[in-house]
N, C-alpha and C positions, 0 to 999 in steps of 0.2 A: 854471357853464360849461364848468369840467372833464368832467364827466362827457359832457355834452351832445359834445363835441369828441373824447374817449374814443370814443362810440358813434357817429360818423362816421368815424372810420378806421378802425373795426372793419366799418362796413357797407360801405366804399367796398375795404377789404381783402377782402373774401369776394366784394363784385362783380368786381373782377378775377379773383379768382381761377374763379368762376362764370363769366365769361366767356373763359379758359384755352380751362377742361374745355368749356367749347362750341364753340372752335375748335379744337378736339383731336378731340370727338364728329366735329366738320362734316368733319377731314378723312381723319378715319378711316372716313368714311359715305363720302364720296369716292373714298377708293381700295374699297372691295371695292365701290362701282354700276363703278367702269373694272373690276376685277376678273373682276363675272362678265359685263360685255361681252367682254371675252376671251375668258373661256370659253365662248362661243357659238361668236365666232369662230373657234376655236379647234376645237371641234366638227361646226364646216360646211365647213371643210378637212380633204381628208384629208396633206395633206403634211405636215402638224404630226403625226396620228397617227402616221404610217409615221416621222418622222427623231425622234419625242419616247417612243414606244412597243416600235415593231415592229423599228423601226432594230437601239437598242440590245440587242432580245434577239438577233437575227438575230448580232449581230456577235460577242456575248458565248455563243449557242451555236458560232456556229463556229468562236472563237480555242481554249475549253477542246475541244472533239472533234475542232481540228486532229491536236492528240498529245494523248492520251488517254494514251497507254502511259505517258508522258514522255520517250521519249525514240527516235528513230528504229532498229529491228530489220528485219536481214534484207537491209539496205544489198547489191545484187547488185557482187560482187565475179571477176575473170576471174584466168586464172591463165595464164604463160608458162609452163611448166617446160622445159627442155631437160637438164636431168640426171637426172631419172625413176628416182630411188634410193627403200632404201625410209626414209629419215632425208628429204627433199627430199616426199615425200607421207606420213610424220609431219607437216612442219611447214604442213603446207597442209590436215591435217585440223583439225589445233589453231585454223587461223583457221579454220575451217568450222563450229567450234565457237562460237564467240563469239556472243551475242546479237545482236548489230550486225551483221555481218559474213557474208555466204552465198556462197557460192559458186558461181556460177553459169553460170561458160561459161570454158572452155581451148582457147587459141591456138596454132599456130605462129608465131609472130615477135611481135616487138615491135607493128611494124605494125598489124596485123589487130586486136590490143588496144587502141592507140590511135582504129584509126577506130571500135572499138566505145563507147568517154567518145563520142569527139563525138557518135554517134548517140543517144546518150543509153541505151543497151542497160548500160553499168554507168556505177558512183563508184570506179573504183578500177581494178585485178593490180597483181602483183606476179609481177616478172619473175627468175628463180633459173637464170643459165648453165649450162652445161655444165660439172663440172667440180667445182660446193660443194662434194657431198662429201668429194673426195679432197684437196683444200685443206684444208676442215677439221676432219678427221681426219691433218691432216699438217700441222697452225697454222701455215697458210700465209694463213690473216683473208679467207674469199671475203668473196664481196662482191654480196647481189640487190639488187635495184633495187623499187622500189614508186613507183606513176605513179597520178596522185590527181588528180584535175578538179577546178580550179581558183574554176569557177562558184558550184559545191554547194560552199563552206567548211563547214559541220557534218558532212556523210556524208565528206570529206577526213579531215576531220582527226580523229574514230572512228575509223576506218577503216586510221588512219598509229599509233594507240597499238595496237587492236587488233596491225597487223603487227610494229612494236617491240616486243611484249608476247612473242609467237611466235619474231620470231629470238633474243630471249633468252633466250625454254626451249631451245632447242636448240643456241643453245654452249652453255649450262649443261649440258644432256646432256650431248653429246659432253665438254668435260670434267670430269666426275665422273662418267663408264664410268673415262676414261684416270688419276686420282686412285684409283678403286679398285681400280684395278688395279693400279695403283702400293702400297697397303695400308692407303690412309688410310679413320680411322671419316669414317661420317657427318655430327659434328659438324663435323670436319676439310674437309671437299667445303665444307660449306655458308659456314666463316669464313673458307674460297677464296676462291670462287667469288663471293661478297658480304660484302666485308669490313666495309662499311658499310653498316648495318640501318639503311631507310628506311619509317616508316610516314609515311601521307598520310590528312591527316582537309580536310575539306570542311567549311567554316562555311556556318549554314543555311539552305545547301539542298544534304544529303548522298547525297540522291536522282541527286541531278542532273540533274534533274525539268526540259526544256523547258517545261513546260504552266508552270510556275511565272511562270518569269522573262517565257515568249511572253502571257501574258495578264495578267498585272498592269503592263503596261506599253502593249501596243499597243489593248488596250480600252483603257480611260481615255482615252489619245490619241483613238482616234476617237471619245467619246463626249464631251471637247472639242470634236471636231469644229460635232457637233452641238449644242454647247448656243454658240455660235459662230457659227456659221450661224441655226439658230432666231431667238435674241434681235434680230440682227440685220436679219435676213428680217422678222420682226416692225414693228418697227416702221418699217422701209421704204413693208410694203404698206400703211400709215395715209397715206404722203405715195400710195404711188404711185392708191389705191383714192379718190381724195380725199375723207378720213377724218378726218386729220387734226386742223382745225377744230374739229370733230367732239370727237372725242379732249381734245382741251386744254378745252372751251367745258366736259366734263365734271370737270376737275380745277379749275377760275375759271381759266384759265389760269397753273395751279402746273405748272411742266414734273415738278418732285420728283415732287410727289401722281401727277398722266400716267402718269409711267413705272415708281411705285410699284405702281400700281393694273396696271399691263400686265403686271409681269415675275411680279406672284404666284405665280398658276397657275399657268407655266413652272417656275418653281424652285418649285414642292412636284413638279408631275411628274416633274421631273428627276431633285431628292433621295430622291423617293419610289424611284426607277429605280439611284440610285446606290447607298443600302441595297440593292436585291433583287441589285444584282452583286455585293457586299462579303458577300449573304448567303452567295449562290450560289458563289461559290471559299472563301471562309474559309471558311462553317458545311459547304456540301454536298460542298466536293471535298476541302476538308481542308486547305487553302494555309496554309504557316506563317503564323502569325503572331501573336508573342509578345507584342508591344506590346502585345493587349489592344483589347477595344471597344469603348471610351473614344474613342482615340488613331480607328480606322476611320470613326466618325460624326463625329470633327471633322474628320476629311483631306476626308468628301465632301460637307460643310457648305462650307468652306471652297474645293474645287471649283466646283459648283454656281456657289459667289457671285461668283466668281476671273476665271470662266467668261464669265457673265452680265454682269458688270460691263467685261470685256472686249470682249464686243459688243456694248454700247450707247455705251462708248468709239470704237469703229469707227464708230459710223454718226454718230455726234457730229461725228469726227475729219472725213468724207468724206461730208455726209447723203446719201448716192444708197445707191441698192440693190445696185445693182451695183457698186461700189465698195467699200461694208462688205464685199460678203458677198466681192469676190476679196481686199480685205485678211483676215477670218477662212479663210479657206479657205489661202489661202498661211502664217501663220501658225501655223495647226494642223499642218498638214506640212513645216512648217522644225521642230516640237514633235520629230519623232518622230525625226531624225537630235541635233536638240541635247542631246537629255533629257542622255543622258550614257547609258545602258540600254544600248544595242552599242556604244557606244564610247567610252574617258569623255575628257570634257570638258579636262582640265585638258592634254591629247596633243592636243588640236586649234590649232588657231591663235589667237591672242589676241584676233582681229577676233571669228572666230566665240566662241570661251567669253565674248565679252564677252555678247553677239548672245542666248546661250545663258540670259544670266540675266534678260532681258526675254521671257523664253517660256514663260509658267504649267506647260507639262508637266514642264518641268527641278525645280520646287519640289514639283512635287507627289510628281515619284519619289524625290527626295533625301528628304521628310516619311516617304515609303514606306519605302524602304528603310532609312532609317536609325532610324525610330522604331513602325513595324510589323513589319518585316520581321526586325530587327537588336533589337530589345525599348529602347534608348534609349530616354531619357527625350524629352521634348520641347522641353527647353530648347537641346536638340543640334542642333536643325530649327529655330532661336530665327529668323534670318534668310531661311529660307522659309517661317516659318508668314510672318512679316511681310508677304513678297514676296507672299504673296497674299490678303493683306488690302489690299496696297496695288494690285492688281490689278481687290479691288470697289471702290473705291475713287477708279478713275479716271474714272469717268461726272462728278466733280466738275468736270473739268476741261473739260468740253464742251460739260456739257448745254443751256447757251446756245447753241450753236449750234444744233443741234437741235432748241430751239425757235421760232427763226430760220426755219431750214426750212421748218418746221411750218406757219410762218405766212404763209413767204411765199413759198415756194419752188415752182415746175411741176412737174410729172412728165413728164420729155419721155423717152416708148418709145425 
């Protein structure tokens, strides 16, 4: 009797295991069937091809070639030289010798030069009043003025740096001449003119390459936008084209299986595009990435999962094609400002700083900056990693509403 009961227990346990395996196999087969159906939809709708392949390629090519040299060069600068001496002409030649600045025009007065800035002919101009050289030689501290366009901040700030260097060199040259006439040695002259020696070291991007900054923020931000929109669009079109009940029936009315099958092909394509983008900027263009390949792959995986998770969540929150895509567009656009790449988040208003924590691009940027660009361990960005995982899990909050919409709602054009 005892042996027979053991056999019955074993057989029942084996039966339960087989039943579980059969259920898992059935679920997997349903996911693959829905994924195959989704591949057919993707292949017959050109919107998907453009948004998932052509768009990311064009965006990557555009931004990486926009500033191929890393920094803007030969930016037009004007001159108003009312002194017109050998000293001021030497100052102008030094300014023109800088790689980023090119003297392109001479003007008779300040009004003409200001008009040239307003018309976009130049970004800045140097104003040298009469008597500048005489005041310089007599230690009366002459004043020169530099006007630059506040519309183009990068050009203005770079040209201002060049002008500061030129005026410092001109003042030092006059001072060195006077001290040399007094019998001072070159070492004494140097110590007098520059009592404190300053060494500048830029960490992380020593080339001051704007392409590194631009391409690693703008391109992922636009990829986030594509992934948000395509995810919400693909679910919304099931309702729009009256395919929702058929879609759910293929999953035995299991919304989790239905979503998994629909998102699987998109995930594979977007992940492939993220890896191609990463290879292009880190492998081909040689952008700095001391964090290593493993972190790049992990960040790409988290990026795609969090983006698709947010898109699914947005549709479940507002089960309408138009509303869900509007939410996704808004959230992606806000991300460009709240990511913290162009303006530090801690300096923003406290409300905006709080909203920034709800933007996936913000957490992407922090992981990139800390772990890939600077090479710190992932533990230093644990909060941002957890945040992206949380975005990937957001659909759990709204899938019930998505299922309700698919079964009951009627699309209104």
